[in-house]
Short mmCIF file of the C-alpha atoms (twelve columns), coordinates in Angstrom:
data_MODEL
# 
_entry.id   MODEL 
# 
loop_
_atom_site.group_PDB 
_atom_site.id 
_atom_site.type_symbol 
_atom_site.label_atom_id 
_atom_site.label_alt_id 
_atom_site.label_comp_id 
_atom_site.label_asym_id 
_atom_site.label_seq_id 
_atom_site.Cartn_x 
_atom_site.Cartn_y 
_atom_site.Cartn_z 
_atom_site.pdbx_PDB_model_num 
ATOM 1  C CA . UNK A 1  174.118 19.232 96.004  1 
ATOM 2  C CA . UNK A 2  171.448 16.595 95.242  1 
ATOM 3  C CA . UNK A 3  168.127 17.882 93.883  1 
ATOM 4  C CA . UNK A 4  166.213 16.730 96.967  1 
ATOM 5  C CA . UNK A 5  168.446 18.839 99.237  1 
ATOM 6  C CA . UNK A 6  167.990 21.853 96.972  1 
ATOM 7  C CA . UNK A 7  164.193 21.433 97.081  1 
ATOM 8  C CA . UNK A 8  164.192 21.026 100.863 1 
ATOM 9  C CA . UNK A 9  166.371 24.092 101.229 1 
ATOM 10 C CA . UNK A 10 164.044 26.087 98.977  1 
ATOM 11 C CA . UNK A 11 160.978 25.016 100.982 1 
ATOM 12 C CA . UNK A 12 162.608 25.977 104.280 1 
ATOM 13 C CA . UNK A 13 163.715 29.317 102.875 1 
ATOM 14 C CA . UNK A 14 160.193 30.113 101.658 1 
ATOM 15 C CA . UNK A 15 158.732 29.036 105.016 1 
ATOM 16 C CA . UNK A 16 161.102 31.350 106.879 1 
ATOM 17 C CA . UNK A 17 160.182 34.201 104.518 1 
ATOM 18 C CA . UNK A 18 156.454 33.615 105.058 1 
ATOM 19 C CA . UNK A 19 157.011 33.471 108.807 1 
ATOM 20 C CA . UNK A 20 158.864 36.778 108.862 1 
ATOM 21 C CA . UNK A 21 156.172 38.433 106.719 1 
ATOM 22 C CA . UNK A 22 153.210 37.139 108.763 1 
ATOM 23 C CA . UNK A 23 154.178 37.087 112.464 1 
ATOM 24 C CA . UNK A 24 153.040 40.301 114.112 1 
ATOM 25 C CA . UNK A 25 150.628 41.300 111.298 1 
ATOM 26 C CA . UNK A 26 146.989 42.129 112.021 1 
ATOM 27 C CA . UNK A 27 144.619 39.738 110.231 1 
ATOM 28 C CA . UNK A 28 140.933 38.897 110.027 1 
ATOM 29 C CA . UNK A 29 139.746 35.324 109.466 1 
ATOM 30 C CA . UNK A 30 136.855 34.553 107.162 1 
ATOM 31 C CA . UNK A 31 134.834 33.486 110.246 1 
ATOM 32 C CA . UNK A 32 135.219 36.964 111.796 1 
ATOM 33 C CA . UNK A 33 138.006 36.293 114.295 1 
ATOM 34 C CA . UNK A 34 140.640 39.008 114.278 1 
ATOM 35 C CA . UNK A 35 144.016 39.525 115.870 1 
ATOM 36 C CA . UNK A 36 147.740 39.414 115.407 1 
ATOM 37 C CA . UNK A 37 149.516 36.424 113.881 1 
ATOM 38 C CA . UNK A 38 151.399 34.736 116.686 1 
ATOM 39 C CA . UNK A 39 152.930 31.743 114.899 1 
ATOM 40 C CA . UNK A 40 153.229 29.964 111.559 1 
ATOM 41 C CA . UNK A 41 153.379 26.192 110.997 1 
ATOM 42 C CA . UNK A 42 153.882 23.956 108.014 1 
ATOM 43 C CA . UNK A 43 151.298 21.169 108.257 1 
ATOM 44 C CA . UNK A 44 151.860 18.179 105.973 1 
ATOM 45 C CA . UNK A 45 148.108 17.663 105.551 1 
ATOM 46 C CA . UNK A 46 146.901 21.266 105.266 1 
ATOM 47 C CA . UNK A 47 149.871 23.382 104.214 1 
ATOM 48 C CA . UNK A 48 150.697 26.677 105.888 1 
ATOM 49 C CA . UNK A 49 148.725 27.374 109.074 1 
ATOM 50 C CA . UNK A 50 148.721 30.306 111.494 1 
ATOM 51 C CA . UNK A 51 147.768 30.955 115.090 1 
ATOM 52 C CA . UNK A 52 146.240 34.221 116.234 1 
ATOM 53 C CA . UNK A 53 146.986 35.801 119.578 1 
ATOM 54 C CA . UNK A 54 144.015 35.452 121.931 1 
ATOM 55 C CA . UNK A 55 142.317 32.636 119.948 1 
ATOM 56 C CA . UNK A 56 142.855 28.906 120.424 1 
ATOM 57 C CA . UNK A 57 143.620 26.865 117.325 1 
ATOM 58 C CA . UNK A 58 145.465 27.044 114.036 1 
ATOM 59 C CA . UNK A 59 143.924 28.138 110.744 1 
ATOM 60 C CA . UNK A 60 144.860 27.646 107.101 1 
ATOM 61 C CA . UNK A 61 146.580 30.637 105.576 1 
ATOM 62 C CA . UNK A 62 143.829 30.763 102.935 1 
ATOM 63 C CA . UNK A 63 141.287 31.928 105.561 1 
ATOM 64 C CA . UNK A 64 142.957 35.251 106.393 1 
ATOM 65 C CA . UNK A 65 142.721 38.763 105.102 1 
ATOM 66 C CA . UNK A 66 145.128 41.462 106.185 1 
ATOM 67 C CA . UNK A 67 143.596 44.297 108.185 1 
ATOM 68 C CA . UNK A 68 143.835 47.578 106.289 1 
ATOM 69 C CA . UNK A 69 146.358 50.026 107.539 1 
ATOM 70 C CA . UNK A 70 145.432 53.706 107.660 1 
# 
């Protein structure tokens, strides 16, 4: 398999892993918004972005913190 196909396959595999780990998790954004991750996107300009249920928009993954579980 050509190197480019291996790289693309690796990227897609990592994206799917991130998606399965994030969707449904409770998070808090650095601007105070909180909720459950509804979707994950790979943005060519900004990298991995998420949407939060009940809030319009998509945010960079770097702006979230996971809510503590008791």
